[in-house]
C-alpha positions as CSV (number, residue, x, y, z in Angstrom):
1,M,-22.3,0.6,6.3
2,E,-22.2,4.4,6.8
3,A,-20.7,4.0,10.3
4,R,-17.9,1.8,9.0
5,I,-17.0,4.1,6.1
6,D,-17.2,7.2,8.2
7,G,-15.0,5.8,11.0
8,M,-11.8,3.8,10.6
9,Q,-11.8,3.7,6.8
10,R,-12.5,7.4,6.4
11,V,-9.5,8.2,8.6
12,S,-7.3,5.9,6.6
13,M,-8.5,7.3,3.3
14,S,-8.0,10.9,4.6
15,F,-4.5,10.1,5.8
16,L,-3.4,8.6,2.5
17,S,-5.1,11.3,0.5
18,A,-3.1,13.9,2.4
19,M,0.1,12.0,1.7
20,L,-0.9,11.8,-2.0
21,A,-1.5,15.5,-2.2
22,S,1.9,16.2,-0.6
23,S,3.5,13.8,-3.0
24,A,2.0,15.6,-6.0
25,L,3.2,19.0,-4.7
26,L,6.7,17.6,-4.2
27,V,7.0,15.6,-7.3
28,S,5.1,17.3,-10.1
29,P,7.2,20.5,-10.4
30,V,10.5,18.6,-10.7
31,S,9.5,15.4,-12.6
32,A,11.1,16.6,-15.8
33,Q,14.4,17.4,-14.0
34,Q,14.4,14.1,-12.2
35,E,13.9,11.9,-15.2
36,P,17.5,12.1,-16.5
37,Q,18.8,11.5,-12.9
38,S,16.6,8.4,-12.5
39,Q,17.9,7.1,-15.8
40,Q,21.5,7.6,-14.6
41,V,20.7,5.8,-11.4
42,R,19.2,2.9,-13.3
43,S,22.2,2.7,-15.6
44,S,24.7,2.7,-12.8
45,E,22.7,0.0,-10.9
46,A,22.6,-2.1,-14.1
47,V,26.4,-1.8,-14.4
48,A,27.0,-2.6,-10.8
49,A,24.8,-5.7,-10.9
50,A,27.1,-8.5,-12.3
51,P,25.5,-11.2,-14.5
52,G,24.2,-14.0,-12.3
53,T,24.2,-11.9,-9.2
54,S,21.1,-12.6,-7.1
55,Q,18.9,-9.6,-6.3
56,P,16.6,-9.4,-3.3
57,A,13.1,-10.6,-4.1
58,T,11.4,-8.1,-1.7
59,S,12.3,-4.7,-0.1
60,N,13.2,-3.3,3.2
61,D,11.8,0.1,2.3
62,R,9.4,2.1,4.4
63,L,7.1,4.9,3.2
64,F,8.1,8.2,4.7
65,N,10.7,6.1,6.6
66,L,7.9,4.6,8.7
67,L,5.2,2.5,7.1
68,P,6.1,-0.9,5.7
69,N,6.7,-1.0,2.0
70,F,8.2,-4.4,1.6
71,L,6.4,-5.5,-1.6
72,T,7.6,-2.5,-3.7
73,L,10.6,-2.8,-6.0
74,E,12.3,0.2,-7.4
75,D,13.8,0.1,-10.9
76,A,13.6,-3.6,-10.7
77,G,12.9,-4.9,-14.2
78,Q,12.5,-8.7,-14.0
79,R,13.0,-10.4,-10.7
80,P,12.8,-14.1,-9.8
81,S,9.2,-15.0,-8.9
82,L,8.2,-15.4,-5.2
83,T,7.4,-18.8,-3.9
84,A,4.2,-19.3,-1.9
85,R,6.2,-19.4,1.3
86,Q,7.9,-16.1,0.4
87,K,4.6,-14.4,-0.3
88,F,3.2,-15.4,3.0
89,K,6.4,-14.5,4.8
90,V,6.6,-10.9,3.4
91,V,2.9,-10.2,4.0
92,A,3.2,-11.5,7.6
93,R,6.3,-9.3,8.1
94,G,4.3,-6.2,7.0
95,S,1.1,-7.2,8.9
96,F,2.8,-7.6,12.2
97,D,5.3,-4.7,11.9
98,Y,5.8,-2.7,15.1
99,V,4.5,0.5,13.4
100,I,1.2,-1.0,12.6
101,F,-0.1,-1.5,16.2
102,P,-0.1,2.2,17.2
103,W,-1.8,3.0,13.9
104,Y,-4.7,0.6,14.7
105,G,-4.8,2.1,18.2
106,L,-5.3,5.6,16.6
107,L,-8.0,4.3,14.3
108,A,-9.9,2.6,17.1
109,G,-9.7,5.7,19.2
110,I,-11.2,7.9,16.5
111,S,-13.8,5.3,15.7
112,Q,-14.8,5.2,19.4
113,A,-14.9,9.0,19.8
114,E,-17.3,9.2,16.8
115,N,-19.3,6.1,18.1
116,S,-19.1,4.5,14.7
117,E,-20.3,1.0,14.6
118,A,-22.3,1.7,17.8
119,G,-22.9,-2.0,18.3
120,Y,-19.4,-2.3,19.7
121,G,-20.4,-0.1,22.6
122,Q,-18.1,2.2,24.6
123,G,-15.5,1.9,27.3
124,A,-12.5,-0.4,27.3
125,A,-14.6,-3.3,25.8
126,G,-15.8,-1.2,22.9
127,Y,-12.3,0.1,22.3
128,G,-10.9,-3.4,22.3
129,K,-13.4,-4.6,19.8
130,R,-12.7,-1.7,17.5
131,Y,-9.0,-2.2,17.8
132,G,-9.4,-5.9,17.0
133,A,-11.6,-5.2,14.0
134,A,-9.2,-2.7,12.6
135,F,-6.3,-5.2,13.0
136,A,-8.3,-8.0,11.5
137,D,-9.7,-6.0,8.5
138,S,-6.2,-5.0,7.4
139,T,-4.6,-8.3,8.1
140,I,-7.2,-10.4,6.3
141,E,-7.2,-8.1,3.3
142,G,-3.4,-8.1,3.2
143,F,-3.1,-11.9,3.2
144,M,-5.9,-12.4,0.7
145,T,-4.5,-9.9,-1.8
146,G,-0.8,-10.5,-1.1
147,A,-0.4,-14.2,-0.3
148,I,-3.4,-16.5,-0.5
149,L,-4.8,-15.6,-3.9
150,P,-1.4,-14.8,-5.5
151,S,-0.2,-18.3,-4.4
152,L,-3.3,-20.0,-5.8
153,L,-3.4,-18.0,-9.0
154,R,0.4,-17.7,-9.4
155,Q,0.3,-14.0,-9.5
156,D,3.1,-11.6,-8.4
157,P,1.9,-9.4,-5.4
158,R,4.8,-7.0,-5.8
159,F,4.5,-3.5,-7.1
160,Y,7.1,-2.6,-9.7
161,Q,7.7,1.1,-9.4
162,S,8.1,2.8,-12.8
163,S,10.0,6.1,-12.2
164,N,9.9,6.5,-16.0
165,G,8.1,9.3,-17.7
166,R,6.3,12.4,-16.5
167,F,3.9,12.8,-13.7
168,L,0.6,12.0,-15.4
169,H,2.1,9.0,-17.2
170,R,3.4,7.5,-13.9
171,L,0.1,8.4,-12.1
172,G,-1.8,6.4,-14.8
173,Y,0.6,3.5,-14.5
174,A,0.3,3.3,-10.7
175,M,-3.5,3.4,-10.8
176,S,-3.7,0.7,-13.5
177,R,-1.8,-1.7,-11.2
178,I,-5.0,-2.3,-9.2
179,V,-6.5,-4.1,-12.2
180,I,-3.3,-5.2,-14.0
181,T,-0.5,-7.2,-12.4
182,R,2.3,-9.6,-13.3
183,S,2.0,-13.4,-13.3
184,D,4.8,-15.4,-11.6
185,S,6.1,-16.1,-15.1
186,G,6.4,-12.3,-15.8
187,G,3.5,-11.6,-18.1
188,E,0.8,-9.1,-17.5
189,E,-2.8,-10.2,-16.6
190,F,-5.9,-9.1,-14.8
191,N,-5.3,-8.5,-11.1
192,Y,-7.7,-11.2,-9.8
193,S,-5.8,-11.2,-6.5
194,E,-6.5,-7.6,-5.7
195,I,-10.1,-7.3,-7.0
196,F,-11.4,-10.7,-5.7
197,G,-9.1,-10.8,-2.7
198,S,-10.4,-7.5,-1.3
199,A,-14.0,-8.6,-2.0
200,I,-13.5,-11.9,-0.1
201,A,-11.9,-10.0,2.8
202,A,-14.8,-7.5,2.9
203,G,-17.2,-10.4,3.1
204,I,-15.3,-12.3,5.8
205,S,-15.0,-9.2,8.0
206,T,-18.6,-8.0,7.5
207,Y,-20.3,-11.3,8.2
208,S,-18.1,-12.5,11.0
209,Y,-16.9,-10.0,13.7
210,H,-18.5,-6.7,12.8
211,P,-21.8,-5.7,14.4
212,H,-25.0,-7.5,13.2
213,S,-26.5,-4.2,12.0
214,D,-23.6,-3.9,9.5
215,R,-24.1,-7.4,8.0
216,T,-25.7,-6.5,4.7
217,L,-24.8,-6.9,1.1
218,S,-24.7,-3.2,0.5
219,N,-22.3,-2.7,3.4
220,T,-20.0,-5.5,2.0
221,V,-19.9,-3.8,-1.4
222,G,-19.2,-0.4,0.2
223,V,-16.4,-1.8,2.3
224,W,-14.9,-3.6,-0.7
225,S,-15.0,-0.5,-2.9
226,S,-13.5,1.7,-0.2
227,Q,-10.7,-0.9,0.3
228,V,-9.9,-0.9,-3.5
229,G,-9.8,2.9,-3.3
230,Y,-7.5,2.8,-0.3
231,D,-5.2,0.4,-2.2
232,T,-5.2,2.6,-5.3
233,I,-4.1,5.7,-3.3
234,S,-1.5,3.6,-1.5
235,T,-0.1,2.4,-4.8
236,V,0.2,5.9,-6.2
237,I,2.1,7.0,-3.2
238,K,4.5,4.0,-3.6
239,E,5.2,5.1,-7.2
240,F,6.3,8.5,-6.2
241,W,7.9,7.8,-2.8
242,P,11.5,7.4,-4.3
243,D,11.2,10.9,-5.8
244,I,10.0,12.3,-2.5
245,R,12.8,10.6,-0.7
246,R,15.4,12.0,-3.0
247,K,14.0,15.5,-2.7
248,L,13.9,15.3,1.1
249,R,17.5,14.0,1.3
250,R,18.8,16.6,-1.1
251,K,21.1,19.0,0.7
252,P,20.6,22.7,0.1
253,A,23.3,24.4,-2.0
254,P,25.8,26.2,0.2
255,Q,25.5,29.9,0.1
256,A,28.4,32.0,-0.9
257,E,30.0,33.9,1.9
258,K,29.7,37.6,1.9
259,P,33.0,39.5,1.7
């Protein structure tokens, strides 16, 4: 248990925590100024969208222009529900994105350097096992929470970014999405897909391909709780990413030429 949390998952959590801290520094001081701008953007988009015009059901966005963010919708309101096929397709698209493979390589390398999950051993074989475990952990959890359970329970796996209100209000909204989600019909309900999907994924990974020494109930619970924490931080970053993107793209005001 300890080896698993201290290895790959600790690196992932630290990386997302650093991005979250950067997001807070960028967004919080200007949240009050950006609110009217966001409202204007939403108004213009609403005018531009003619009645009956089909809107994309998923996104092509990338967090920090790199990491897949295909299930996040900005200023979306109500969108048509996803079919089961669409849910599986978008999750597969993110799970096998070209950016993901080097990321797993980094996690596996750090895990091997720390000799976490020592049952995997060292050398090329140990690295390969760690790489495969990192890939499988993320992919299984992604399909469980984003495709399999949402299809069975008719829940919407997409995150509807708020961009409405001040920093603390939006922070609370984003964190609440871990336990509250939309149904395919548009109503709010408990997020069974996230809570139980991540628990099922933790059980599958722990009792199938991780070392025998890690196959305990306490380890499974620890992996599950850390995955929910990882997803919570990720959702908060998704909420504030549009603000960060606007700030990064804002051109500095031209300086007046000196006579």
